[in-house]
C-alpha positions as CSV (number, residue, x, y, z in Angstrom):
1,M,-18.2,8.5,-0.6
2,L,-20.2,9.1,-3.8
3,E,-20.8,12.6,-2.6
4,I,-17.1,13.3,-2.5
5,A,-16.7,12.3,-6.1
6,R,-19.7,14.3,-7.1
7,F,-18.5,17.5,-5.5
8,Y,-14.8,17.1,-6.0
9,P,-14.8,19.1,-9.3
10,L,-15.8,22.2,-7.4
11,F,-12.3,22.0,-5.9
12,G,-10.4,20.1,-8.6
13,V,-11.1,22.2,-11.7
14,P,-9.9,25.5,-10.4
15,A,-7.0,23.9,-8.6
16,L,-5.9,21.9,-11.7
17,V,-6.3,24.8,-14.1
18,G,-4.4,27.2,-11.8
19,C,-1.6,24.8,-11.0
20,L,-1.3,23.8,-14.6
21,V,-0.9,27.5,-15.6
22,V,1.8,28.0,-12.9
23,W,3.6,24.8,-14.0
24,L,3.5,25.8,-17.7
25,L,5.2,29.1,-16.8
26,A,7.9,27.5,-14.7
27,R,8.3,23.9,-16.1
28,K,11.9,24.4,-17.1
29,R,13.0,25.6,-13.7
30,I,11.3,23.3,-11.3
31,R,10.8,19.5,-10.8
32,L,7.4,18.3,-9.7
33,T,7.2,15.9,-6.7
34,V,4.6,13.6,-5.2
35,S,3.7,16.4,-2.8
36,D,2.8,18.6,-5.8
37,G,0.5,16.0,-7.1
38,L,-1.1,15.6,-3.7
39,L,-2.0,19.3,-3.7
40,L,-4.8,18.3,-6.1
41,I,-6.2,15.7,-3.7
42,A,-5.2,16.2,0.0
43,P,-6.9,19.6,0.7
44,A,-10.3,18.4,-0.6
45,V,-9.9,15.1,1.3
46,C,-9.0,17.0,4.5
47,W,-12.1,19.3,4.1
48,F,-14.4,16.4,3.3
49,S,-13.1,14.4,6.2
50,L,-13.6,17.2,8.7
51,L,-17.1,17.8,7.3
52,M,-17.9,14.1,7.7
53,I,-16.7,14.1,11.3
54,E,-18.6,17.2,12.4
55,D,-20.8,19.2,10.0
56,N,-21.2,22.2,12.4
57,G,-24.6,22.9,10.9
58,K,-23.2,23.4,7.4
59,S,-25.5,23.1,4.3
60,L,-24.9,22.6,0.6
61,S,-24.2,26.4,0.4
62,N,-21.0,25.7,2.2
63,L,-19.7,23.9,-0.8
64,V,-18.5,27.3,-1.9
65,E,-15.6,26.7,0.5
66,L,-14.3,24.0,-1.9
67,V,-14.3,26.6,-4.7
68,H,-12.4,29.0,-2.6
69,L,-9.9,26.3,-1.6
70,G,-9.5,25.5,-5.3
71,Y,-8.4,29.1,-5.9
72,I,-6.1,29.2,-2.9
73,V,-4.1,26.0,-3.8
74,P,-2.6,27.5,-7.1
75,I,-1.6,30.5,-5.1
76,L,0.2,28.3,-2.6
77,F,1.8,26.3,-5.5
78,A,3.0,29.6,-7.1
79,G,4.6,30.5,-3.8
80,R,6.3,27.1,-3.7
81,V,7.6,27.6,-7.3
82,I,9.0,31.0,-6.5
83,F,10.7,29.7,-3.4
84,S,12.1,26.7,-5.2
85,M,13.5,28.9,-8.0
86,R,15.2,31.2,-5.5
87,R,16.6,28.3,-3.4
88,P,17.1,25.3,-5.7
89,G,18.2,23.0,-2.9
90,G,15.1,23.6,-0.8
91,S,13.5,20.1,-1.0
92,R,11.1,20.9,1.9
93,A,9.1,23.4,-0.1
94,P,6.6,20.9,-1.7
95,A,5.9,19.3,1.7
96,I,5.4,22.6,3.4
97,T,3.1,23.7,0.6
98,L,1.0,20.5,1.0
99,L,0.8,21.0,4.8
100,A,-0.2,24.7,4.3
101,S,-2.9,23.7,1.9
102,C,-4.4,21.2,4.4
103,L,-4.2,23.8,7.1
104,V,-6.1,26.3,4.8
105,A,-8.7,23.6,4.2
106,A,-9.1,23.0,8.0
107,S,-9.2,26.8,8.6
108,L,-12.0,27.2,6.0
109,W,-13.9,24.4,7.6
110,A,-13.5,25.8,11.1
111,F,-14.0,29.5,10.5
112,V,-16.7,29.7,7.9
113,P,-20.1,29.3,9.6
114,G,-23.0,27.4,8.2
115,L,-24.5,29.3,5.3
116,P,-28.3,29.4,4.7
117,E,-29.6,27.6,1.7
C-alpha cells in the first residue's frame, strides 16, 4: 500500500491541477458532487487494483500510464461541466464521468503493454 501513496502524485497532480482550472472557469455555473471528488481518487485506485491483481509483465516504466490518466481525467471533467451547463437538470453526468474515468483506467491497464525499463 505504501507504493500506492508514493506513486499517486503521478496521477494526482495533473488531475488536480486540470480539474481545478476547469472548476475555476465554471464555478458559478455548476455544483460539485461527491462523484466529482472521487474523480481524483477512483481512477488511480482502479488502475492500481488491476495492477496488483495481474501485472501483465509491466515494469516501473508503465507508471507513465498514471500520468496519462491524470491528463485524461480533467478532459472528462470538462466534458461533464459542458454537459451540465447545457442540461442543468442532468444529475447523472458526474456519475457517468466517474464511470468513464474508471473505464479509461482499466483500458490503459489492459491495452498498454509492458514497457522496457
